[in-house]
TIROVEX-724356 format. One record per atom (N, C-alpha, C): x negated, y negated, z; residue in one letter. Coordinates in steps of 0.001 Angstrom, whole numbers, plus 500000, padded with zeros to 6 digits. Layout:
<pakes>
XYZa
...
</pakes>
This chain:
<pakes>
506813404546769558m
506497403311768824m
507132403325767453m
507034404483766794l
507635404649765473l
509147404559765557l
509713405085766602t
511170405058766793t
511655403637766968t
510868402828767680m
511262401436767882m
511251400662766566m
510223400922765765e
510158400229764470e
511333400591763584e
511692401902763605i
512832402348762781i
514127401691763271i
514259401604764569s
515458401001765144s
515550399522764775s
514400398830764828e
514411397410764490e
514772397197763016e
514173398041762135k
514497397919760709k
515977398203760454k
516492399246761149l
517912399592760957l
518817398471761446l
518458397898762570f
519253396788763113f
519222395592762167f
517999395338761616g
517885394215760688g
518718394429759431g
518734395669758934s
519541395966757736s
521024395775758012s
521429396263759169i
522851396118759526i
523233394653759649i
522328393878760243a
522604392452760409a
522719391762759056a
521792392131758158i
521847391518756810i
523143391887756111i
523525393166756219i
524771393615755583i
525967392883756173i
525960392719757476a
527068392015758133a
527150390574757667a
525958389939757578v
525948388544757126v
526472388438755695v
526022389374754856v
526496389366753454v
528001389551753391v
528491390469754202l
529941390711754200l
530703389483754674l
530166388835755697v
530830387624756196v
530834386539755128v
529686386380754462v
529609385364753402v
530592385684752281v
530644386965751902l
531591387363750856l
533036387103751277l
533298387404752558a
534661387166753054a
534996385683753029a
534018384855753409i
534260383411753390i
534483382917751963i
533656383444751027i
533806383031749625i
535163383445749080i
535555384692749395v
536857385179748913v
537990384345749505v
537856383971750769s
538913383180751393s
539001381778750813s
537915381344750186c
537927380016749580c
538526380020748174c
538768381206747616i
539375381319746282i
540883381463746449i
541641380585745834k
543102380603745937k
543726380624744535k
544706381476744390i
545468381549743135i
546905381117743427i
547315380073742749v
548675379548742947v
549601380180741908v
550653380901742311p
551566381539741351p
552524380530740704p
553281381030739722q
554227380197738995q
555329379691739930q
555816378466739667a
556908377832740429a
556552377680741903a
555270377473742170t
554807377287743561t
553748376189743577t
553667375488744701a
552651374450744886a
552059374587746277a
550748374334746375f
550047374388747654f
549689372956748065f
550056372611749303v
549660371325749873v
548358371556750652v
547277370862750252v
545946371114750800v
545512369930751664v
544925370275752824e
544396369259753749e
542908369495753948e
542216368415754202r
540789368486754547r
540595367761755862r
540184368540756830l
540014368028758190l
541294367345758690l
542438367956758321g
543726367461758796g
544361366393757950g
543660365918756908a
544198364863756055a
544567365444754690a
545671364944754159y
546127365419752850y
545140364985751764y
544730365976750932i
543797365636749851i
544374365939748460i
545470366723748385g
546023366995747070g
547005368150747085g
547620368319745936t
548578369413745740t
548098370268744589t
547955371572744836w
547482372481743816w
548675373051743040w
548528373028741720g
549539373645740874g
549164375056740509g
549791375588739473v
549572376977739061v
548134377152738554v
547455378249739023g
546119378560738537g
545144378919739649g
543871378950739288l
542809379315740215l
542200378061740830l
542005378101742176h
541474376936742893h
540465377403743944h
539527376475744296f
538504376744745318f
538598375660746391f
538406376096747633k
538421375137748739k
537144375298749555k
536796374229750259l
535604374279751094l
535895375080752353l
534994375949752708p
535236376752753914p
535173375916755185p
536053376241756101f
536145375621757417f
536533374153757372f
536683373605756185v
537005372183756056v
538379371989755443v
538573372708754332d
539861372608753651d
540774373749754096d
542065373463754056k
543040374519754343k
544336374219753587k
545055375298753292v
546371375174752652v
547378374917753764v
547834373665753834a
548739373301754924a
550150373869754720a
550594373977753443r
551968374448753203r
552083375008751793r
552792376122751690r
553155376692750406r
554604376295750107r
554816375625748984v
556130375074748649v
556658375745747387v
557891376260747460s
558540376849746280s
559234375744745484s
558980375727744193l
559588374724743322l
560870375230742647l
561309376424742975k
562539376975742414k
563761376287743034k
564875376363742322e
566124375844742886e
566568376747744029e
566947376139745122q
567334376884746312q
568786376599746675q
569391377549747360v
570805377450747730v
570931377613749236v
571688376695749840i
571955376772751284i
573464376775751486i
573935377768752211d
575368377876752527d
575548377479753988d
576119376289754203f
576292375798755559f
577611376315756143f
577618376515757428k
578823377018758099k
579913375940758078k
581184376327758271p
582288375353758230p
582100374220759235p
582424373024758780q
582312371820759601q
583710371249759857q
584004370858761092p
585315370227761362p
585330368789760844p
586338368455760065v
586488367106759522v
587927366650759741v
588119365320759771i
589448364743760001i
589801363875758795i
590976364097758233t
591423363334757076t
591964361974757506t
592309361177756524k
592826359832756783k
594153359870757525k
594962360927757290d
596247361065757989d
596137361949759223d
594901361997759828n
594654362649761118n
594966364146761103n
594543364832760085v
594657366291760013v
593247366865760105v
593037367749761080t
591725368355761273t
591658369666760497t
590597369817759744m
590417371043758953m
588960371449758968m
588714372675758551q
587359373217758492q
586931373324757021q
585732372800756720i
585222372842755345i
583774373319755394i
583479374367754616d
582088374799754490d
581599374459753090d
580328374100753006t
579755373601751750t
578556374445751338t
578290374395750053v
577114375047749467v
576319373975748727v
575021373872749060v
574164372846748470v
573080373520747630v
572950373065746382f
571894373539745483f
570852372416745353f
569624372694745768f
568602371646745733f
567289372213745213f
566382371307744881q
565073371680744348q
564033370686744842q
562846371193745193i
561765370344745683i
561006369783744479i
560966368479744406t
560301367819743271t
558946367228743650t
558734366940744950d
557466366368745405d
557012367131746646d
556076368094746496p
555648368890747644p
555053368063748781p
554374366972748449k
553765366141749498k
554840365515750376k
555862364885749727l
556933364282750513l
557716365344751279l
557871366506750683y
558590367587751372y
557821368044752611y
556484368057752509a
555674368539753632a
555548367512754743a
555547366207754372y
555285365189755386y
556460364230755586y
557535364369754782g
558622363405754890g
559542363641756065g
559820364901756407v
560728365219757490v
560240366501758146v
560512366625759469v
559987367771760210v
560626369068759741v
561963369121759706n
562687370332759296n
563644369956758159n
563218370087756938p
564043369620755819p
565410370296755728p
565474371599755980i
566749372322755861i
567744371826756897i
567276371659758137m
568163371133759182m
568586369705758858m
567664368933758301a
567990367556757937a
569068367530756850a
568952368417755861i
569961368475754803i
571315368900755368i
571312369854756286e
572573370320756882e
573273369188757635e
572516368475758479n
573120367379759233n
573587366258758317n
572800365976757294l
573175364932756352l
574428365329755562l
574535366605755218t
575713367094754499t
576959366958755357t
576862367347756626a
578016367255757525a
578465365807757695a
577504364898757866t
577849363485758041t
578496362908756786t
577910363201755633t
578469362696754371t
579863363248754135t
580061364518754429l
581378365141754228l
582428364484755115l
582096364210756356r
583055363556757256r
583421362157756748r
582433361437756252n
582706360083755743n
583629360106754526n
583388361056753625i
584216361117752404i
585625361598752721i
585747362657753510i
587076363202753840i
587874362206754671i
587176361410755486g
587881360432756307g
588581359357755499g
588220359207754239e
588869358218753372e
590006358815752544e
590247360116752687l
591269360797751893l
592344361394752785l
593559361481752251e
594634362168752952e
594567363655752630e
595422364429753326l
595363365884753196l
595585366331751748l
596620365806751118d
596922366218749743d
595786365872748796d
595192364703748978q
594063364316748136q
592869365235748357q
592652365626749600t
591533366519749911t
591693367867749223t
592920368368749200l
593169369677748614l
593122369657747086l
593357368500746492t
593441368435745032t
592280367673744392t
591315367229745179s
590234366391744631s
588864366988744908s
588736368285744717r
587448368932745000r
586326368386744111r
586610368222742837e
585574367760741924e
585091366362742303e
586029365516742684i
585647364152743089i
584785364193744344i
585192365012745322i
584418365132746570i
583026365696746278i
582959366737745436n
581658367332745089n
580725366302744449n
581276365499743548t
580454364495742852t
579945363435743819t
580833362946744695k
580415361931745671k
579347362473746605k
579522363686747079m
578535364266748001m
577196364469747311m
577206364965746087r
575941365171745384r
575196363849745196r
575944362808744809t
575305361507744586t
574692360959745874t
575458360985746959q
574969360430748222q
573829361270748805q
573927362593748731l
572860363442749258l
571577363300748434l
571728363148747130d
570545363019746279d
569780361743746609d
570528360670746860v
569869359408747228v
569200359523748586v
569888360172749551a
569345360256750912a
568143361182751007a
568092362242750177t
566985363204750267t
565825362865749337t
565947361827748565d
564866361475747643d
563561361142748379d
563594360432749529p
562323360190750252p
561687361459750794p
562388362573750826w
561844363845751309w
561328364708750166w
561332364176748953g
560867364955747807g
561840366037747390g
563137365853747684i
564161366858747382i
565178366250746420i
565567367022745432k
566610366607744496k
567810367542744670k
568958366957744976v
570187367740745131v
570849367847743757v
570924369072743240n
571485369295741896n
573008369436741911n
573533370089742933r
574973370331742953r
575429370595744374r
576666370152744665v
577298370424745962v
578690370970745688v
579033372071746338e
580345372694746148e
581030372874747499e
582319372499747532l
583136372822748696l
583582374265748561l
583083375116749431k
583366376542749291k
584774376873749766k
585132376431750932n
586467376702751486n
586978375463752205n
588266375204752018i
588946374150752770i
590048374832753581i
589891374828754886i
590799375577755755i
591593374586756608i
592854374305756241p
593679373402757049p
594222374129758277p
594873373408759201p
595464374058760379p
596509375106759990p
596814376010760912r
597694377133760622r
599093376685760229r
599624375685760947e
600986375246760622e
601057374644759223e
599989373953758833i
599965373395757487i
599830374508756453i
599064375539756792q
598957376679755889q
600317377347755683q
601087377475756777d
602422378068756660d
603316377208755762d
603251375891755969s
604060374992755129s
603637375074753668s
602340375152753447m
601851375254752075m
602289376562751423m
602265377647752208e
602705378928751664e
604190378888751304e
605009378258752178k
606437378137751869k
606646377282750617k
605883376192750524q
605999375325749355q
605581376061748080q
604505376825748186m
604056377593747030m
605074378655746640m
605693379276747644k
606727380273747356k
607918379635746661k
608345378470747179a
609457377760746546a
609104377347745122a
607867376920744929e
607434376521743594e
607430377726742643e
606975378880743155r
606992380091742327r
608413380485741957r
609344380402742943e
610736380733742654e
611327379763741637e
610984378474741777r
611491377486740828r
610971377773739417r
609686378078739325r
609119378401738014r
609757379663737437r
610025380628738315e
610659381865737854e
612047381588737291e
612816380727737991k
614150380375737503k
614068379631736167k
613082378736736074i
612914377998734815i
612593378956733675i
611701379907733956l
611340380872732928l
612537381738732533l
613335382136733547q
614525382922733242q
615508382124732397q
615718380852732778a
616632380004732018a
616137379819730581a
614838379598730443e
614282379450729099e
614435380734728296e
614247381888728984g
614424383157728297g
615861383366727847g
616829383044728739e
618235383164728362e
618582382212727222e
618031381004727283k
618285380025726225k
617753380536724888k
616544381051724902k
615966381576723671k
616768382761723157k
617225383611724106s
618036384758723696s
619335384305723044s
620001383306723674t
621242382784723097t
621004382194721715t
619914381457721591i
619583380862720288i
619347381945719241i
618646382997719651l
618373384078718716l
619663384777718287l
620581384997719280v
621860385630718931v
622647384741717977v
622717383419718293a
623447382491717429a
622834382451716033a
621512382436715972e
620860382444714670e
621151383732713914e
621239384848714678g
621587386113714037g
622987386085713451g
623968385547714252h
625340385417713743h
625376384498712521h
624652383393712622k
624623382439711503k
624038383096710259k
622957383808710440e
622326384471709309e
623255385517708701e
623934386256709592r
624857387266709077r
626010386622708321r
626550385494708860a
627637384797708170a
627182384276706808a
625960383755706782i
625418383269705510i
625283384412704507i
624771385545705000l
624615386692704122l
625967387204703632l
626978387218704565d
628320387653704160d
628899386712703107d
628730385390703321a
629248384418702359a
628545384572701007a
627238384763701056q
626512384963699806q
626958386234699097q
627177387311699891a
627641388555699291a
629028388381698672a
629939387678699400e
631286387439698869e
631229386587697601e
630362385584697622k
630200384734696441k
629712385543695247k
628694386350695484e
628168387170694399e
629214388160693905e
630003388733694861a
631056389669694451a
632118388965693619a
632528387738694033a
633527386988693266a
632998386662691870a
631711386293691816i
631121385994690508i
631124387238689625i
630779388375690246l
630777389618689480l
632181389993689014l
633180389800689915r
634560390099689521r
635005389181688389r
634685387887688493a
635062386951687440a
634389387308686120a
633115387657686209e
632411388039684997e
632993389309684393e
633375390271685275a
633980391505684777a
635319391232684104a
636147390373684754k
637450390017684171k
637260389306682836k
636294388387682820k
636013387665681585k
635578388634680490k
634711389579680867e
634246390569679901e
635388391408679377e
636324391786680317a
637476392596679902a
638374391820678942a
638624390545679297m
639483389729678427m
638836389544677061m
637530389329677055m
636855389162675782m
636936390429674946m
636759391566675619r
636846392824674884r
638256393068674364r
639269392723675229e
640661392886674786e
640952391972673598e
640478390704673684a
640699389780672560a
639998390271671302a
638777390793671509e
638066391327670357e
638810392510669752e
639408393360670634g
640195394504670130g
641416394060669351g
642149393059669947q
643328392545669258q
642947391911667915q
641844391179667920a
641406390566666655a
641048391629665632a
640368392675666118a
640008393759665198a
641255394450664648a
642279394630665555a
643519395275665092a
644222394421664056a
644308393123664339i
644949392203663384i
644205392224662055i
642871392230662171l
642074392273660947l
642352393541660154l
642469394669660847k
642784395932660181k
644144395866659482k
645152395317660202v
646509395210659635v
646477394333658384v
645769393182658522q
645693392273657371q
644991392943656199q
643924393670656548q
643213394383655495q
644104395434654838q
644906396135655669a
645826397142655122a
646880396494654249a
647478395393654682n
648484394675653875n
647889394212652554n
646663393646652688a
646017393194651455a
645775394359650508a
645362395496651082e
645121396678650262e
646412397163649611e
647535397118650401g
648832397548649850g
649268396648648711g
649130395355648900i
649505394403647849i
648670394619646604i
647356394876646862r
646486395125645694r
646935396347644925r
647291397398645659l
647721398630645000l
649025398425644229l
649957397637644851i
651228397362644181i
650988396604642893i
650071395587642969k
649782394824641758k
649150395702640694k
648238396598641141e
647597397479640178e
648585398441639548e
649650398807640345a
650664399734639819a
651630399042638876a
651552397740638751g
652401397000637839g
653817396829638337g
653961396697639661a
655309396527640231a
655901395208639799a
657244395195639536d
657917393969639113d
658325393154640312d
659037392088640056q
659442391142641117q
660395391788642075q
661198392686641646a
662177393342642539a
661483394208643561a
660461394941643132v
659731395798644083v
659041394959645135v
658463393858644699l
657785392988645671l
658773392442646682l
659931392114646238q
660946391605647181q
661373392684648148q
661484393910647632i
661861395023648543i
660782395216649605i
659496395132649226k
658400395257650205k
658468394139651215k
658809392976650749s
658937391851651680s
660061392117652654s
661141392683652140l
662266392996653024l
661887394030654061l
661089395010653684e
660635396018654660e
659766395373655734e
658917394474655306a
658084393777656293a
658923392950657221a
659969392321656664f
660882391535657498f
661605392420658486f
661965393615658060a
662651394540658978a
661743394921660129a
660502395160659817k
659561395494660902k
659386394314661847k
659333393116661307a
659206391941662157a
660420391777663020a
661610392122662489a
662840391978663278a
662888392926664438a
662131394020664358e
662109394978665473e
661294394482666645e
660581393386666487g
659745392858667566g
660556392177668635g
659843391454669572q
660475390791670714q
660828389347670432q
660633388866669202a
660932387464668894a
662433387238668905a
662848386079669453t
664281385749669549t
664772384981668343t
663870384410667597k
664237383676666391k
663449384205665213k
664164384406664075i
663524384922662856i
663891383993661719i
662940383503661017i
663166382622659852i
663102383482658608i
664166383520657848i
664283384379656652i
664003383537655430i
663053383899654626p
662751383151653405p
663939383210652435p
664033382200651592s
665160382099650638s
665154383235649637s
663972383704649259e
663874384796648311e
664482386051648865e
664183386298650155i
664724387499650782i
666226387390650904i
666719386164651192q
668169385979651293q
668846386318649956q
668284385849648836g
668864386139647523g
668846387615647220g
667713388226647571l
667586389665647333l
668605390437648132l
668839389989649335a
669829390676650165a
671213390560649563a
671541389393648989g
672852389220648344g
672992390118647133g
671920390220646386a
671960391065645186a
672171392513645536a
671489392941646600l
671671394330647031l
673091394589647470l
673682393643648150t
675069393824648614t
676015393926647413t
675819393081646418a
676681393126645241a
676515394425644478a
675259394919644406l
675002396181643738l
675727397314644445l
675681397244645805k
676337398287646600k
677826398280646324k
678535397170646196e
679946397080645955e
680286397607644554e
679417397341643596t
679668397809642239t
679618399315642158t
678657399903642845v
678559401362642859v
679785401979643501v
680316401372644571k
681533401910645173k
682693401889644215k
682849400794643457d
683965400712642502d
683828401780641401d
</pakes>
């Protein structure tokens, strides 16, 4: 009897503990913490009742449920290459990269069944429409234009799904093999042409530099010759001036000596005959020069006659 009572009490305790644990588990399951850059779409009995943002939230047990966890971060999808046909009937493969972000979790959860697949199909369709209006050359050189058109059209089309397309990039444009070969040949020819242009420009610059060097050297030679001629002229001028100064100094000395001699003769009391004899000596020295004509003063002529007569008298 005692054993039965103990068993009943033990069973009752276990049952109470189990119930408490179940209640705690239910309470814990009703507590939800929404992390950063995430949103929870909540339903009550299958109907949408709201979107939970960042923070702590409580839901009713067995009634409410988190229907979808939505990331609000920017996402990137790399789609496989899609076959497209250009306006001039060239088939090529183009793969795209789409950058998008969910702006409305409710529309994202209920707007379309598979949003990623919907974006992929929409991207392929939009790309075919845009490329179909362009020729091959335009397609290869108008990536930015194509990217802008695709982003605009995709953003408008995905807006009812709560998705914003931020950017679209054409990752690779792969034309047919024969066109690739032609493009490679064209690029090679273009590289060779640029190389020849660069070589020609280099030779031209080299020729210009050589000509400028010759010109500069000729200018320097002319300037040096000019300076040398100026120096020679200045040296000659200096020499002539010094020679003239020497001759003037010599003449001055001679004149000073003559003046000194005359002064001494006057101081010695020389008579008119002595002065005439000195004049005759000076005339004799002048006659020894290179002059072809000599003008004899009348006084000297008379003196010469007197000397001749004196000489004849002494002989007699």
